[in-house]
N, C-alpha and C positions, 0 to 999 in steps of 0.2 A: 504494499499500499504506500502511495506517495501523497503526502499532505499538499493541498493546494490552498486551503484557507483554514482558519481556526475551526476545528471540529469537522472538517471535510477532507477525506482522503480518497484517492482513486486507486482502484485495483489495476495493476499493470502486470502483464506477462511478458518475459523477455527470454527468448531461447538461448541468448548468450552466444559466445563464439566471436571470432575475429573477422567474420565475413561482412559484406556490406549490409548495414542496417536497413530494414524495410519496416516503416511505421504504419500501422493499420488502424483506421477509425471506422467503426461499425455503423450500421444503419438503424432506423427506428422500427420497432421498439426492441431490437435485439441487443446482443453484447459481443464481446470480442471472440466468443466461441464460434461465431458464425464463419470465422476464417480458418477453421480447423484444417481444411484441406490445403490451404495456402501455407499455413505454418509448417505442416509436416513436410511437404514437398520442397519448399524453399529451404528449410533447415537442412534436409538431406542433400541439397545442391549447394551448400556452403554459405548461405545467407543467414543473417541474424534478424529474426522476426520479433517485433515488439508491437503489442496491442494494449489498449486501455479500454476499460469499461467507462463510458461517459458518466458523469455524475447523474444519479437517478436510475442507472441501469446496471444490470449484472450484479457484481459483488462491490461496487463502489458505494460511497455514502449517498444517501437519498434525502437531501434537504428539502424544505417546503418553499423554496424560491429559486429563481435564477436558472431558467431553462431556455436560453436564447443562444444564438450562434456566437455572440461576442464573448459571453461567459465561457462557452465550450472552447473557443479558440484560446482564451487566456489560460484555461486549464491545460490545454495541450502544450503551450509554451512553458508553463510551470513544470510539467512533467519532463519536457525536453531539457530544461535547465537542470533538473535533478539527475537526468541520465548523463548529462555531459558528453554527448556525442561529438567526437572530434573528427570523425571521418565523414565523408559525403554519405547522405542517406536519401532514400526515396520515401514518399508518403503516399498512401493509398486511402481513398475515402469512398465508402459505399452509401448510395442513397442519401439520407440526411447527412451521413458522414462525409459525403462528397461536397455537400454545401458547406459544412463546417470546415473542411480542408480548404475549400476555395477562399473562405474568409480568413482562415488562419494564415495562409500563404500571402494574401494580400496585406494583412495586417502586420505580420511579423517578418516574413521573407528571410528566413535564416540563411546565413551565408554558406552553410554546409548542405543545403538542400540541393540534390541533383536532379531528381525526377519527380513528377506528380502524375498520378493516375486517378482519374475520375471514373468510378465504376458504378454504372447504373445511377449516376448522381442525380439528386433533386436540385439541380442547379442549371442556370443562374437564378431561376425562380420556378418552383414546382407549378405555381398557378398563373393563369392568364391575368393580365392587367393592362392598363392603358399603354399602348405602343409595344405590346408584347402578347401576341396571340398564340402562344405556345403552352404546352403542358396541360394541366388539368383545370377544369372550371373550379372556382372557389367552392362551389357546392360539394365537390368531391371530399375536400377536407372538412367542410362544415358537417357532412354526414358522419364522418369518422368521429369527429368531436362529440356530436350528439349521441352516437351510439356508445362511445366509451362511458358516457354518463349513465346510460340506460342498462347496458349489459357488456361489461369490458371483456369477459371471457369469450362471448359469442362474437364480438367485433373482432377480437384478436385472431380467433379461429378462421373467420371469413377472410380477414386480411391475409392470413397465411396462404389460403387457396389462390390468391392473386399473385404469389411470388413466382410461380413457374408457368412456363408455356405449356407444359404437360405434367400436371401435378401427379397423375396416376403413375408416371414413370419413376417417381421418387418414392412412392409408398407411404403408408400411414405413419411409419416410424420416423421418417424425416419430418413430416408435418408435426408429429408429437414433440420432437426435439426442438424444433423452431418455436412451437407454442410454449414449451417450458421456459425457454429463454425469455420470450416476450412477457410472459406472466411474472417472471422474476423482477421486472422493472417496476419502479414505484408508480402507482396509479396517477399521482399528481405529475410526475415527470413525463409519463406517457401522454397525458392530456395537454400539458402546456407545451411540450415539444411538438405535438401535432399542430398547435397554433403557430409556432415558429415556422414549421414546414409550410404552412399556408401563407404566411405574411412575409417571410424574408425575401428581399430582392437584392441579389448579388451582382447586378449587371456591372456596377462600378468596380467591384472586386475582380470580376472576369477581365475587364479592360486593363486593370493594373497588372494582372498576371501576364496577359498578352504583351504588355509593354516591357516586361522584364525578360522576355525571350527564354523562358525556362522550357526544357523538354517536357511536354505534356501529352499524355495519352488519354483518350476517351474510350472506355470499354462500355459497351451497351448492348443489351439484348434487343433484337429486332421486335420481339413480341411482348415488350415490357408493358404491363397493364397499370403500373404504379407510376413510373417515370417515363412517359411516352418517348418513343425514339426520336421525336422531333427536338427533344432537349439535347440529345447528343449532337445533332446537326448544329444547333445554336452554339454550343460550346466549341465544336470543331471550327465553325465559321468565325467565331468570336475571339478565339485564341490563336494568334498568328503562329503558324508552324506546327500546330498540334496534329496528333496522329489519331484518326478514328478507327477503332477496331470493332467491327460489327460481329455480333454473336447470333447467327442465323437460327439456332435451334433453342434459343433461350428467351425466357421472360425476364423478370426483374433480378432474380437470384442466379445470375450467370455464373458466379463463382462456385456454385453447387451443380446447376444443370449442365454446364460445360466446364467442369473443374479442370480437366486436362488442358483444354485450350486456354483457359484463364491463366494457369500456371505457366504454360509455355510462353504465352504472349507477354506475361508480366516479367519473366526472367529475361526474355529477349530484349524488352524495352529498357529495363532498368540497369542492364549490365554496362 
């Protein structure tokens, strides 16, 4: 556990080793265990994998306040300061974690950052707004928020069915595993983070990343029902020099549905 504020510590897992560090930021409402298949394969190929449970999720502290991207980005920076990474590292953000990574990189831009991967990212905005006809209607998130207040387990179960292009191919055990992760999150964190997913607008952050000429890859499932594929096109077009990797057989959880391709493309890009 790494302390980030008084009485608030975050659960961090670090495979250790001398290989290139890869820092993972999970999506809503999961935790770092969602990257199990990346940690194992990358570790076996010489990389050092690091992940955190965002505040309110997994095994991290669950305060009754502060679930917005700015606080999440500050938490990542405090973890990075504690880890004292001296070599170049890559950072990977999935879904809401992709939005958080976009804000973190724009706000802090560490000089040891070498590569950024947006994986099924809810960025630069999950929801449509003036001048931005992409992503989900605001009602998509409003319905999630309403249903969380009515029956959180049912809403989480239904959301889990949206993660895959072909849920049947993954089996009920996979659904149960992801459901258990999601239900471990604090109800208040789940609810207020859903509001941040709806409301955050990272278009300025995306422009800042583009201006810095960082190596950026956009991994996105063609059949994503949560973060529609047009978000990947927006990021690819909006970040100069970025690489779009399309996952033709995946929905949102491409790192599970096409885990071999995810790992192969990830190692190829960050090396």
